[in-house]
Structure formats: C-alpha cells, structure tokens
N, C-alpha and C positions, 0 to 999 in steps of 0.2 A: 480786417481790424483797422481802425483809424490810426494813421501814422502820426507820430509826434516828432516834430523838429524843434529843438531848443536852440535859440540863437544867442549870440553875444558872448561866447565862451572866451575866457581870457587867461585861464591857468589850468594846469594839469589836474589839480584837485577837483575842480568842478567838472572837468571832462569825465573823470572816473565816477563822480557822483551821478551825473546825468545818465551815463551808460549803465550803471548798476541799477538805477531806478526804472529803466526800460525805454529810454529815448531811442528812436530809430535813426535819427540824423542829428548831427551837431553842426551849428553854423558859426563861422568865423568871419568877422567884418575886416576886410583888407582893402587898402587903397581906395576907400570911399571918397567920392569927389568933394564932399563937404565934411566939416568936423563932426565927429560923433564920439560919445564916451567909450564905445567898445572897439575903437580902431586899433588894429594891430599892424606892425611893420611886416614886411615880407619875411624877415628873419624870424621874428616871433611866431608868425603863422606856421612857418616850416617846422619849427620845434614842436608846436602844439599839435599839428596834424599828425606827426609821427606818434603821438600819444593816444590817438583815437583807436579803440579796440577794433579788431577786424569785423566783428559782428555789427558794428555801428557805421553808418555812412557819414561821410564828411562833405561839407558844403562851404565854399567861400562866397561871401556876400560882397558884391562890388558893383562898380558901374563906371561909366565914362568912355574913354577911347577904346574902340573895338580891338585894335591890334594890341594895345597894352593889356587888355583883359585876356586875350588869347595867349599872349606871351607869359603872363603871370600864371594862368591855369596850367599851361604845359610844364612850367617849372615846378609848381607845387603839387600837381597831380591829385586834386580832390576828386571825389566821386561826382560832385555836382558843382556847377557855378550858378549862383543866383544873381540875375541881372536886376538890380534894384534902384536904378536911377532913371534917367530920362531917355533910355534907348528907344529909338524908333522901331517900327515894325521891320524895316529893311535891315537895320543893325542886328536886331534880334534873330531874324531869319538867317543871316550870314553867320553869326556867332554859334547858333545852335548846331548848324551843319558842320562848321569848322571844329568846334569842340568835340562833337561826336566822332569825328575822324580820329581823334586822339583818345577815344574811349571815355570822354567826360560828358555827362548829361547836363542839360540846361533847365533851370527854373526861371520863368519870367514873371516878375512882380508887376501887377497892374494896380496902381494906387487909385483909390476911390475917394472922391471929394465928399464933403459933408452933405451936399445935395444929391449924392448918388451918381454924379457924372464921372466920367473917366479922365484921369490925368495923363494917360499915355498919349504921346503925340500922335495926331492923325486920326483919332477915334472920338466920336461924340458920345458913345455910351460904352459901359463896361461889357455889355453883351456883345457888342460889335467887335471889341478888342479880343475877347475870349474866343469868339467864333473864328476870327482871322488867325489867331495863334494856334488854333486847333489844326490848321493846315500846314504848320511848320514842323520842324524836327525837335521842338522843345519837349521835354519829358513831362513837365507839369506847369500849370499856371497858378500863381499865388495872388490872391485878392487881399489888399492891405489898406487899412484906413489911414496909415501914415503917408503923407505926401513925400515925394522923392527929395525935395529940397530941404525938408525939415524932418528927417527920420528920427531925431532924438526928441521930438516934441511929444507931449502927452497924447496918446492915441485914444480915440473914442471907440466904444464897443460896436462890433459888427451887428448889423441887422440880420437876424437869422432868416427871415422870409425873403429878403433881398438875395441873400447867399443861396438859398434853396433854388430860387429862380435861375440864377446863373449856373448852378451845378447841373440843372436839368438840361441846359443847352450845350454844356461843355463836352467836347469830345476828347479832352485831355484830363488827367487827374487834376482836381482843384484843391488847393491848399488855402486855408483861411488864416488871416493874421490881423491883429489889431485889437487892443483892449481885452484880450482873452486872459482870464484868470481861472484859478481853481473854482471860484465861486460861480462864474457864469458859463463855464465850459459845458456843464451837463446839459443845459438848455440848448446851447448851440449844436451839440451833437444830436440831441433829440429832434430838433426842428430842421436842421440842415443836412445832417449826416454826410460831412465832407470826407474826401479821401484822406486829408491830413490837416493838421493844425500846426502853425508856427508860432511859438510863444517866446517872448524875450523878457519884457519888464514884469510879466506875470510870474516869472520864476526867480525874481531877484529881490533883495533888500535895497540894493543900490547898484548902479551900473558896474557890471563885472563881478558882482558878489551874489552868487546863487544861494538860494534858500532851500535846504533839503526837504523841509516840511511841505513847502509849496509844490516842489517838484513831485514828491511822493503822492500828494493829494491829486495832482493833475493826472498822474499815471493811474491811480485808482479810479478816478472819474472816467477815464477813457476805457478802462477794462469793464467797469460797470455799464457804461453807455453802450459799448459794443455787445455785451450780453443781452441788454434790453432790446436793441435793434434786431439781434439775431433771433429773438423769441417771437417777434411780430409775425 
C-alpha cells in the first residue's frame, strides 16, 4: 500500500484528524534553517509528538548543523528524521548511521530543480544522488520539487514519468513530494507507483490549517489507486 505522510502539523486537533483519516506518518517542522510558516519550537514539538497515536509514525523535518540535528532527535525521539536542507552526502551518511544507533530512521530529501537537475550538493543529477544514497543507512529518499532555501514557496507538480524513472533505479523506498493534491494524486499513483507520498499544502486551507475534506479525498484516492494497481 502506498504510504501517506502528511507534513506541517501544528496542533493536536489536526494530528487526530490526520491519524483518523489514515495517514501513516505525520511530519513536524522543527528548527528549520530558514523561516517557514509551519515552524515549531522544540517545546511545542515535544508536546505535539506526545499526541501522535501509537499506530502512526512521527517525523521531524529539519536541517542544518549535523550535531544539533542529532541532539534534537535524541531528545525528541521521533520515529524518523527528515533531512530537508542542504546536507551533503557525507553529512547525510553520518547522521543516518548515528540516528539509527538511537533507533531513529532517516529520510533524505533530494530537491529537484525546475529543469530536472539535482539541488543536493555534490551531484549533477537526481539519479546519481538517489543511487549514492541507496548505499547509506537512510531508510528512504524523498524527491521534492521545493528547493531547500525556499521550502515555503509554491511548489510545482511532479512529473510522473521522471519519478517513475527514478523509482526504477532506487534501491531505497522512494517518497514523492511537491505540488501533490487530491486532484492530481491519482495520476501520479497510476504512472509512478511510489512507495509513499508526502503532502503538505495539498492538505491545507492555509499554513497549519488542515482541511478534513482534502485529507479524506487523498486517503480515498490512495485506497482506490492501490486497489487498481493490485488488480493489474
């Protein structure tokens, strides 16, 4: 089944809404290096993480200094840390191993520029970055159309054919993010069949304000899409 991660949670009511609708993972943006509307303090995050039901996994979305990320994760104890800034391959490799020693898994975001090139330092192509990350201890790789320096900007829709090509070479679970809504999700699932999707603005009316109808439609689309793929 395609896994659903809903990001940008900012209150307990929306945590319960997303969990009840069928989200597999909830994301909380903490200590992000640049200003974003979904930013939480460490204290706020600690309170909200305690509200996540046991059946749902938690993820803190952060970036920046490796030691600060490690210290934050060890204190908050999420199930996952999503590295979503300008971490190098070496930083990612180090953090994935260090976090796993504390029982915390790592998701590494690989931002994709408008021309399809890779924004992750040290790599000329997304395929090259995904292949390299497949040899590390990261649990999953996330492909995102939002650039690391401007994560709050309007995101363009992912190209399904491009994503399918990356999925075919990935040796780690691949999560797709960027411009995904209830209206275009079905086609993305049909043509790319990703391990998971990560949706933020497509679940909201405004930053930090989740919309129950959008979330329920997304969950229905995933269920229907998975049934269709299973019947092929």
